[in-house]
N, C-alpha and C positions, 0 to 999 in steps of 0.2 A: 152545234151547227144551227145556223139561222134557218127559219122555215117561212114559206109563203103563207100569208094570212088567210087566203081563200080555202086552202085545203091542207095546211099543216105539212106539206111535203117539204123535204130539205131543199134549200136554195143551192144550186150548183155554182160553180165558179170556173174561171179560166185563168191560166197562168201562160205568160208570154214566152218563157224560156225554161226548158226542162232538160238540163244536162244530166250526165251521169248514167250509170247502168242499173239502177235499182228502182226504177219507176214503173208504174202500172202502164199497160198499153195505151189507155186513154190519155195519159199524160204526154206521151211521145207523138200521138196523133193530134194533140191540141184540141181534144174534145172537151165538152163540159165535164167537170170533175166534181165529186162529192166525197163523202166519207169512205167510200169503197176503195179509194186509193190507199187509205191507211190499212185496210184489210189486206190488200195485195202486199203492201210493205211488211205486214205481219208475217206473211208467207216467207218473205226474204229473211226475216229474223229467224224464223223456225228452221229454214234451210241452213243458215249459218251455224245454228246450234247443232244441227244433225251432221253436217258435213265438215265443219271446222274451217270452212272457207267462205268468202263473200260470193254472191251470185256472179257468175261469168268472170271470176278471177282470172287474171292473165289475158283476157280478151280485150280487143280494142272497144272503146265506148260505142263507136258507130255500129260495129258488128253486133254488140250485145243489144243495142236499141232495136235493130232490125229483127233479131231473133224474138225479142219480147212482142214486137208488133205482129210477127208472123205466128205467134202462139207457141214459140219454143221456149222452154224453161231450162234452167240449169239441171243437170243430171244428178240425181240423188244417188250416192254411192251404193253399190250393190250389197255391201255388208250391212248398211243401214236398212235397205229394203228387205233383206232376208233375216233381220233380227226378229226374234220371237217375243221380246219384251213388249208388253202392252202399252207402256208409256211411249216408247219409240214409235210403235205402230200408230198410236194416236196422233203424235206430232207429224208423221208422214202424211197421214190423212188430212190433218188441218192445213198443212202446207199446200197440198194439192187443191183443197178447196179454196184457199185464199188466192191461189194463182189462176182462178178461172179467168179466161180471156175477157169475157163480158162482165162488167161491174154488177149487173143485175143477177148474174149467176153465182156470185160470191156470197157467202153467208155474212150476217152481221157479226161483228166482233163479240157481241154478247153470246151468240150461239157457240162460237168456237170456245169461248171461256167456259161455258157450261159443260160442253163435251169434255174438255181437259180436266175440269174439276171432278167430274164423274169418274174419269180414269184414275185420277189421283186417289180418289177415295177407295177404288178397288185395289190399287197398288198398296195402300195403307193396310187394308184388311189382309191381303196376301202376306204382307211383312209381319203382321201381328200373328197370323196363323203359323208361319214359318218359325217365328220366335217361340211360340208355344211348343211346337214339335221338337225344337232344339232343347228346350227346358225339360220336356218329357224324357228325351234320350238321356240327358244328364242325370235325371233323377232315378231312372230305371236301374242302372247298374248299382247304385248306392242302395236302393230299396232291396235288390236281390241279395246283396252282401249282408244286410242286416237280418235276413231271415234265417 
């Protein structure tokens, strides 16, 4: 992203036409845009992974755009919200953070990446521990029969 020379802040930009259902609120309002539109889009990608459908699937483009501008987001399925899996919970949290109405309220993509990497590390540890427990269960009956 380009930056202003005087303070190194990112240069915003404007786009004249923003069709579709998958854009950030500021895109539909034709406000100045920056990299936070990509963070919002990342939330749409996470939503698609979690729900198996595109945001506002089956709805007219104009209605979907109005919902986004009004702060309404696609409904995350209840079975996803109720899932106890820590990876699912992390993706739900990331989705909601990315979907913040105001660009300045959205986290940087690097923060989301860091949070998800930490969760994946915890998942790997859990899987390793579960694998060790299974190995111990398999060994226990054999060890008892040898005594």
